C-alpha positions as CSV (number, residue, x, y, z in Angstrom):
1,M,86.9,83.5,69.0
2,L,90.3,84.4,70.6
3,S,89.4,88.1,70.8
4,W,86.1,87.6,72.6
5,L,87.7,85.0,74.9
6,G,90.4,87.6,75.7
7,F,87.9,90.3,76.5
8,A,85.8,87.9,78.5
9,T,88.9,86.8,80.5
10,V,90.0,90.4,81.3
11,G,86.4,91.3,82.1
12,V,85.9,88.5,84.5
13,I,89.2,89.2,86.3
14,L,88.3,92.9,86.6
15,V,84.9,92.1,88.0
16,L,86.4,89.6,90.5
17,L,89.0,92.1,91.6
18,L,86.7,95.1,91.8
19,T,84.1,93.3,93.8
20,N,86.6,91.5,96.1
21,R,84.9,88.2,95.4
22,V,88.1,86.1,95.5
23,A,91.8,86.6,96.4
24,A,93.8,88.3,93.6
25,V,95.9,85.2,93.1
26,V,92.8,83.1,92.4
27,A,91.4,85.6,89.8
28,L,94.8,86.3,88.1
29,A,95.8,82.7,87.7
30,G,92.6,80.7,87.7
31,V,90.6,82.6,85.1
32,P,93.2,82.7,82.3
33,I,94.1,79.0,82.8
34,V,90.4,78.1,82.3
35,A,90.2,80.4,79.3
36,A,93.3,78.8,77.7
37,F,91.6,75.3,78.1
38,V,88.4,76.7,76.5
39,A,90.5,78.0,73.6
40,G,91.6,74.4,72.9
41,F,95.1,74.4,74.4
42,G,96.3,71.3,76.3
43,P,97.7,71.1,79.8
44,A,101.3,71.0,78.6
45,E,100.9,74.1,76.5
46,V,99.1,76.0,79.2
47,G,101.8,75.0,81.6
48,E,104.5,76.3,79.2
49,F,102.6,79.6,78.7
50,A,102.2,80.1,82.5
51,G,105.9,79.2,83.1
52,A,107.0,81.8,80.5
53,G,104.8,84.4,82.2
54,I,106.2,83.6,85.6
55,A,109.7,83.9,84.3
56,D,109.0,87.3,83.0
57,V,107.9,88.6,86.4
58,A,110.3,86.6,88.5
59,G,112.8,89.6,88.6
60,T,110.0,92.0,89.7
61,A,108.9,89.5,92.4
62,A,112.4,89.1,93.7
63,M,112.9,92.9,93.7
64,F,109.7,93.3,95.7
65,V,110.8,90.8,98.4
66,F,114.3,92.4,98.8
67,A,113.0,96.0,98.5
68,I,110.2,95.7,101.1
69,T,112.5,93.9,103.5
70,F,115.2,96.5,103.0
71,F,112.9,99.5,103.6
72,G,111.2,97.6,106.5
73,V,114.6,97.0,108.2
74,L,115.5,100.7,107.8
75,R,112.1,101.7,109.2
76,D,112.7,99.4,112.2
77,A,116.0,101.1,112.7
78,G,114.3,104.5,112.8
79,M,115.8,106.0,109.7
80,F,112.5,107.5,108.6
81,D,111.7,109.1,112.0
82,P,113.5,112.4,111.5
83,I,112.7,112.5,107.8
84,I,109.0,112.2,108.7
85,G,109.4,114.8,111.3
86,R,110.7,117.3,108.7
87,I,107.9,116.4,106.2
88,V,105.3,116.8,108.9
89,G,107.0,120.1,110.0
90,F,106.8,121.4,106.4
91,A,103.3,120.1,105.6
92,G,102.0,120.3,109.1
93,D,99.3,118.0,110.3
94,A,96.9,119.1,107.6
95,P,96.0,116.2,105.3
96,A,95.6,118.6,102.3
97,T,99.2,119.7,102.5
98,V,100.4,116.2,103.1
99,C,98.6,115.0,100.0
100,V,100.0,117.8,97.9
101,A,103.5,117.1,99.2
102,T,103.1,113.4,98.5
103,T,101.9,114.0,94.9
104,A,104.7,116.5,94.3
105,L,107.3,114.0,95.7
106,A,106.0,111.3,93.3
107,C,106.3,113.8,90.4
108,A,109.8,114.6,91.3
109,V,110.9,111.0,91.9
110,H,109.3,109.9,88.6
111,L,111.7,112.1,86.6
112,D,113.6,108.9,85.9
113,G,110.6,107.4,84.2
114,A,110.6,104.2,86.3
115,G,107.3,103.5,88.0
116,A,108.8,100.8,90.3
117,T,111.5,103.1,91.5
118,T,109.0,105.9,92.2
119,F,106.8,103.6,94.3
120,L,109.7,102.0,96.1
121,I,111.0,105.4,97.2
122,T,107.8,107.5,97.7
123,I,105.5,105.1,99.5
124,P,107.8,103.8,102.3
125,A,108.7,107.5,103.0
126,M,105.2,108.7,103.2
127,L,103.4,105.7,104.6
128,P,104.3,106.4,108.3
129,V,103.1,110.0,107.8
130,F,99.7,108.8,106.6
131,D,99.4,106.2,109.3
132,G,100.5,108.6,112.0
133,L,97.9,111.2,111.0
134,G,95.2,108.6,110.6
135,M,94.9,109.1,106.9
136,R,93.8,106.3,104.6
137,R,96.3,104.3,102.7
138,L,94.0,104.3,99.7
139,L,94.5,108.1,99.6
140,L,98.3,107.6,99.6
141,A,98.1,105.2,96.7
142,T,95.9,107.6,94.8
143,C,98.2,110.6,95.3
144,V,101.3,108.6,94.4
145,G,99.6,107.2,91.3
146,L,98.5,110.6,90.1
147,G,102.0,112.1,90.5
148,A,103.7,109.1,88.8
149,G,101.0,108.9,86.1
150,V,101.2,112.5,84.9
151,M,105.0,112.2,84.7
152,N,105.0,109.0,82.8
153,L,104.5,111.1,79.6
154,L,108.2,112.1,79.7
155,P,110.1,111.1,76.5
156,W,112.3,108.6,78.3
157,G,109.3,106.9,79.8
158,G,108.1,103.6,78.5
159,P,104.9,104.7,76.7
160,A,106.6,107.5,74.8
161,L,109.5,105.3,73.7
162,R,107.1,102.6,72.6
163,A,105.0,105.1,70.6
164,A,108.1,106.5,69.0
165,S,109.2,103.0,68.0
166,T,105.8,102.2,66.4
167,T,105.4,105.5,64.5
168,G,109.0,106.0,63.5
169,V,108.8,109.5,64.8
170,P,111.6,110.9,67.1
171,V,110.3,110.8,70.7
172,N,110.9,114.5,71.3
173,D,108.7,115.3,68.3
174,L,105.9,113.4,70.0
175,W,106.5,115.0,73.5
176,V,107.3,118.7,72.8
177,P,103.9,119.6,71.5
178,L,102.4,118.0,74.5
179,I,104.4,119.9,77.1
180,P,101.6,122.5,77.8
181,A,99.2,119.6,78.3
182,Q,101.6,117.9,80.7
183,L,102.1,121.0,82.7
184,A,98.4,121.4,83.0
185,G,98.2,117.8,84.1
186,V,100.7,118.4,86.9
187,V,98.7,121.4,88.1
188,T,95.5,119.3,87.9
189,V,96.8,116.4,90.0
190,L,98.2,118.8,92.6
191,V,94.8,120.5,92.9
192,I,93.1,117.0,93.0
193,A,95.5,116.0,95.8
194,W,94.7,119.2,97.7
195,W,90.9,118.6,97.4
196,L,91.2,114.9,98.4
197,G,93.3,116.0,101.4
198,R,90.6,118.5,102.4
199,R,88.0,115.8,102.2
200,E,90.2,113.5,104.2
201,S,90.5,116.1,106.9
202,K,86.8,116.4,107.3
203,R,86.6,112.6,107.6
204,I,89.2,112.5,110.3
205,T,87.5,115.3,112.2
206,A,84.2,113.5,112.0
207,E,85.8,110.4,113.5
208,E,87.6,112.1,116.3
209,P,84.7,112.0,118.7
210,V,84.4,108.2,118.1
211,S,88.1,107.8,118.7
212,A,87.9,109.8,122.0
213,A,85.0,107.6,123.1
214,V,87.1,104.4,122.8
215,A,90.3,105.9,124.0
216,S,89.9,104.1,127.3
217,G,89.2,100.8,125.6
218,P,91.7,98.1,124.4
219,E,95.1,99.3,123.3
220,P,95.0,100.3,119.6
221,R,97.0,98.4,117.1
222,A,100.3,100.0,116.1
223,A,100.7,101.2,112.5
224,S,101.7,98.3,110.3
225,H,104.7,98.1,108.1
226,P,104.6,98.7,104.4
227,A,103.0,96.0,102.3
228,D,101.1,94.6,105.2
229,P,97.5,94.4,103.8
230,G,96.2,93.5,107.2
231,G,97.6,96.6,108.9
232,S,95.6,99.2,110.6
233,G,96.0,101.7,107.8
234,S,95.0,99.5,104.9
235,D,91.7,101.3,104.2
236,S,90.7,103.7,106.9
237,G,94.0,105.0,108.3
238,G,95.9,104.2,111.5
239,T,94.3,103.9,114.8
240,G,97.0,105.4,116.9
241,V,100.1,107.5,116.7
242,S,103.3,106.5,118.5
243,T,106.1,109.0,119.1
244,E,108.2,107.4,116.3
245,A,105.3,107.2,113.8
246,A,104.5,110.9,114.3
247,G,108.0,111.7,113.1
248,G,109.7,112.5,116.4
249,G,113.3,111.4,116.5
250,T,114.4,108.7,118.8
251,S,117.1,108.9,121.5
252,E,119.3,106.3,123.0
253,G,116.8,105.7,125.8
254,D,114.0,105.2,123.3
255,D,115.4,101.9,122.2
256,A,113.8,100.2,125.1
257,T,110.3,101.4,124.3
258,A,110.8,100.6,120.7
259,G,111.6,97.0,121.5
260,G,115.3,97.6,121.1
261,L,115.0,98.1,117.3
262,R,115.9,101.8,116.9
263,R,119.4,102.6,115.8
264,P,119.8,106.4,116.1
265,R,123.6,106.2,116.0
266,L,123.4,104.6,112.6
267,F,121.1,107.2,111.1
268,W,123.7,108.6,108.7
269,F,125.0,105.2,107.7
270,N,121.4,104.2,106.8
271,I,120.9,107.4,104.9
272,A,124.1,106.8,102.9
273,L,123.1,103.2,102.3
274,T,119.7,104.3,101.0
275,A,121.2,106.9,98.7
276,A,123.7,104.3,97.4
277,V,120.9,101.8,96.7
278,I,118.8,104.5,94.9
279,G,121.9,105.7,93.0
280,G,122.6,102.1,91.9
281,L,119.0,101.7,90.6
282,V,119.2,105.0,88.6
283,A,122.6,104.3,87.3
284,G,121.7,100.7,86.4
285,L,124.8,99.2,88.1
286,A,123.0,95.9,88.4
287,S,119.5,94.5,88.2
288,A,117.1,96.0,90.7
289,E,116.7,92.9,92.7
290,T,120.5,92.5,93.0
291,V,120.8,96.1,94.2
292,F,118.2,95.7,96.8
293,L,119.6,92.4,98.0
294,A,123.0,94.0,98.5
295,G,121.4,96.8,100.4
296,L,119.5,94.4,102.6
297,V,122.5,92.4,103.4
298,L,124.5,95.5,104.5
299,A,121.5,96.9,106.4
300,L,121.1,93.6,108.4
301,I,124.8,93.2,109.1
302,V,125.3,96.7,110.4
303,N,121.9,97.4,112.1
304,Y,121.2,93.9,113.5
305,P,124.3,91.7,113.8
306,G,123.8,88.1,114.7
307,L,121.6,85.3,113.4
308,R,118.7,85.7,115.8
309,A,118.3,89.5,115.3
310,Q,118.5,89.2,111.5
311,T,116.1,86.3,111.4
312,E,113.6,88.2,113.5
313,R,113.7,91.2,111.1
314,I,113.2,89.0,108.0
315,E,110.3,87.2,109.6
316,A,108.7,90.4,110.7
317,H,108.4,91.5,107.0
318,A,107.9,88.1,105.4
319,K,104.1,88.0,105.6
320,G,103.4,91.2,103.6
321,A,106.1,90.4,101.1
322,M,104.9,86.9,100.4
323,L,101.3,88.0,100.0
324,M,102.4,90.4,97.3
325,V,104.8,88.0,95.6
326,T,102.1,85.4,95.1
327,T,100.0,88.0,93.4
328,L,102.9,89.0,91.2
329,L,103.5,85.5,90.1
330,A,99.8,85.0,89.4
331,A,99.9,88.1,87.3
332,G,102.7,86.5,85.4
333,V,100.5,83.6,84.6
334,F,97.8,85.9,83.4
335,L,100.1,87.9,81.2
336,G,101.9,84.9,79.8
337,I,98.7,83.1,78.8
338,L,97.1,86.1,77.2
339,E,100.3,86.8,75.2
340,A,101.2,83.2,74.2
341,T,97.6,82.2,73.2
342,G,97.3,85.2,70.8
343,M,94.4,86.7,72.8
344,I,96.2,90.1,73.1
345,E,96.8,90.3,69.4
346,A,93.3,89.3,68.6
347,M,91.9,91.8,71.0
348,A,93.9,94.6,69.5
349,T,92.7,93.8,66.0
350,A,89.1,93.5,67.1
351,A,89.2,96.8,69.1
352,A,90.5,98.7,66.1
353,G,88.0,97.1,63.7
354,A,85.1,98.0,66.0
355,I,85.4,101.7,65.2
356,P,82.6,102.9,62.9
357,A,83.7,104.4,59.7
358,G,81.7,107.6,60.5
359,A,83.7,108.1,63.7
360,A,87.1,107.5,62.1
361,P,87.8,111.3,61.5
362,A,87.5,111.8,65.3
363,L,89.9,108.9,66.0
364,P,92.5,111.0,67.9
365,L,89.8,112.4,70.1
366,I,88.3,109.0,70.8
367,V,91.8,107.5,71.6
368,G,92.5,110.4,73.9
369,V,89.2,110.2,75.8
370,L,89.4,106.4,76.3
371,G,93.2,106.3,77.1
372,V,92.8,105.8,80.9
373,P,90.1,103.1,80.8
374,L,91.8,101.3,78.0
375,S,94.7,100.8,80.3
376,L,92.6,98.2,82.1
377,L,92.4,96.1,78.9
378,F,95.8,96.7,77.2
379,G,99.3,96.9,78.7
380,P,101.9,99.2,77.2
381,D,103.3,96.6,74.8
382,A,99.9,95.3,73.7
383,F,98.6,98.8,73.0
384,Y,101.5,100.6,71.4
385,F,102.8,97.6,69.5
386,G,99.5,95.9,68.8
387,V,96.6,98.4,68.8
388,L,98.3,101.6,67.7
389,P,99.6,100.2,64.3
390,V,96.1,99.0,63.5
391,L,94.6,102.3,64.4
392,T,97.2,104.1,62.4
393,G,96.2,102.1,59.3
394,V,92.6,103.1,59.8
395,G,93.4,106.8,60.5
396,E,95.6,107.2,57.4
397,Q,92.5,106.6,55.2
398,F,91.1,109.9,56.7
399,G,94.3,111.9,56.7
400,I,95.1,111.2,60.4
401,T,98.8,110.6,61.0
402,G,100.3,108.0,63.3
403,T,101.9,110.9,65.2
404,E,98.5,112.5,66.1
405,L,97.2,109.1,67.3
406,A,100.3,108.4,69.3
407,Q,100.1,111.8,71.0
408,A,96.5,111.3,71.8
409,A,97.2,107.9,73.3
410,L,100.0,109.3,75.4
411,L,97.6,111.6,77.3
412,G,96.1,108.6,79.1
413,Q,97.0,105.1,77.9
414,E,99.6,103.7,80.3
415,T,100.6,107.2,81.4
416,L,97.9,108.4,83.9
417,G,96.4,104.9,83.3
418,F,99.4,102.8,84.3
419,P,98.8,103.1,88.1
420,I,95.4,101.4,87.6
421,S,96.6,98.8,85.0
422,P,96.7,95.2,86.2
423,L,98.7,94.5,83.1
424,T,101.9,96.2,84.4
425,G,104.2,94.8,87.0
426,S,104.7,98.2,88.8
427,F,100.9,98.3,89.5
428,Y,101.3,95.4,91.9
429,L,104.2,97.2,93.6
430,L,102.0,100.2,94.1
431,V,99.2,98.4,95.8
432,G,101.5,96.0,97.6
433,L,103.7,98.7,99.1
434,A,100.7,100.8,100.1
435,G,99.0,97.7,101.6
436,V,95.6,98.3,99.8
437,E,93.2,96.0,98.0
438,I,93.5,96.0,94.2
439,G,89.8,96.5,93.5
440,K,89.5,99.4,96.1
441,H,92.6,101.1,94.6
442,I,91.3,101.0,91.1
443,R,87.9,102.3,92.1
444,A,89.5,105.1,94.2
445,L,92.0,106.2,91.5
446,I,90.4,105.7,88.1
447,G,88.0,108.6,88.2
448,W,90.7,111.2,89.2
449,A,93.2,109.8,86.7
450,W,90.6,110.0,84.0
451,L,89.7,113.6,85.0
452,A,93.4,114.7,84.8
453,S,93.7,112.9,81.4
454,L,90.7,114.8,80.0
455,V,92.1,118.1,81.2
456,M,95.4,117.3,79.4
457,L,93.4,116.4,76.3
458,A,91.5,119.6,76.4
459,V,94.7,121.6,76.6
460,A,96.2,119.5,73.7
461,L,93.1,120.2,71.6
462,A,93.3,124.0,72.5
463,T,96.9,124.2,71.5
464,G,96.4,122.3,68.3
465,A,98.6,119.4,69.2
466,I,95.7,117.0,68.6
467,P,93.0,117.6,65.9
468,V,89.4,117.6,67.0
469,W,88.2,116.2,63.6
470,A,90.2,115.2,60.6
471,A,89.7,117.2,57.5
C-alpha cells in the first residue's frame, strides 16, 4: 500500500511539474499532504512530518536568500563586468565556445563535490554572458548540470561516500576502476555542450531578422537578475544587450547611466570579498547561510552605505529569492512526508523485488542503464541506504557483489542524475539561480545526462569495471 502510494505521489508530482499545470509549491506540498491523509495519518502527524521536512531544508532556504542577494548586490556594483568581458574575449561571441567554457567551469568548480557551491559560483558568473548573447537560460542550466553531474562521481562526493558506507568498501576502491569511465564522461559532456552551443547559434541567427524588424519598437526589457523567473532570459534568452551586460567595464561616468549602482573603484574589494566567501564555504568555517550572510552584510555596508540604498538593493532581489524559497520549503514538506510515512522505504523494497529472477544476473547493467531516470524517484539517501542494500542481497544469490552494483549505480544515480532530481536541495538552487521552470529544465537536461551516463557505462563495461552478465 505505502509503496504504491509513494510511487503515485512522485508520479503525480512529476506530471504536474513537467506539464506546468500548477505552481511548483502547489505540487510539492499539496500532493504529499493528500497522500499522507490517504495513508491514514491524522492532521497532527502530517503537520509533524511536514514540520520536520521544512526544518531539514531551512538552512538551504536561508542560504539561497543570502546567496542570491549577495551575488545580486555584487552584480549591481559591476563586479562581474570585467570578468564577463574576459570570458567573452576568450570564448568570443560564439555560443558553442561559451557552452563549452560554462561546462568546463562547472567541472572545475565541482572539484569540491558540493553541488550547491558549484551552482552558486558558476551560474551568477555565466548568467550575464548568456543573457547578453541572447542565449537561453535553459541551456545554461543544462551545461552547468552536465558539468556538475559528471564530476559528482568523485570519491569525496555524496553518492560515492554513501555507496562506500553501504557496501563497506573503501571509497577509492569504488572510484579508481571508474576513472576511465569518468574521463570519457567529461569528454562527452564537453562535446554535448559544443553541439548544443552550435544549435543555439543557429537559433539566434534565425531570430536576428525578427529582432531587427522590431528594433524600432518599444524599448526591450533589460536582462534580469539571477533567480528572477520572470526575466527576459528565462527560456528564450535576453532581448537586448547593454554595455555592462556584454562584459564591457564601467567607468566613473557610467554610474549615471547604470542608475548610480556601479562601483568600479570597489572592484578589487568585491573580488576579495567573493574569494573570502568562497574560501569560507570550502573550508567550512561556518554554515553556508552564515558565510553568505556575513558576505552580504559587508557588501551592502561598503558598496551601498545608508538605510535607503541598502533597502533598495534588498528589495530589488527579494522577489526572485522569495519565489525560490517557497519552492524549497514546499520540497521540504514533500521529502519530510515521504520519509516519515515510510513511503521511501516501501518504494525501495518494492523496486528491488520487482526485478525478475531471470534478469538478476544482469543486475549491474540494469542499475547502470536506469541510474539517471531513477534519480527522479529516489534521492541519494533513499537509493544508497535503502535500495542498494536490497539489490545487493538479490545480487549475492547470483555471484554479483555489492561493489559491482555500487559502481554501476555511481555512473548515473544522483551523479549525472542529481541535477534533474527534485529529491535533492541543490536541484532547486540550480533552477532558481538560472531562473528556469522545473519541468522545462528536467525535459531539457534528462536526455543529455542519460546519454553521458550510457557512454560512461559502455566504457566501464569495456574496461571490465562492471560485468555485463554474472557468471
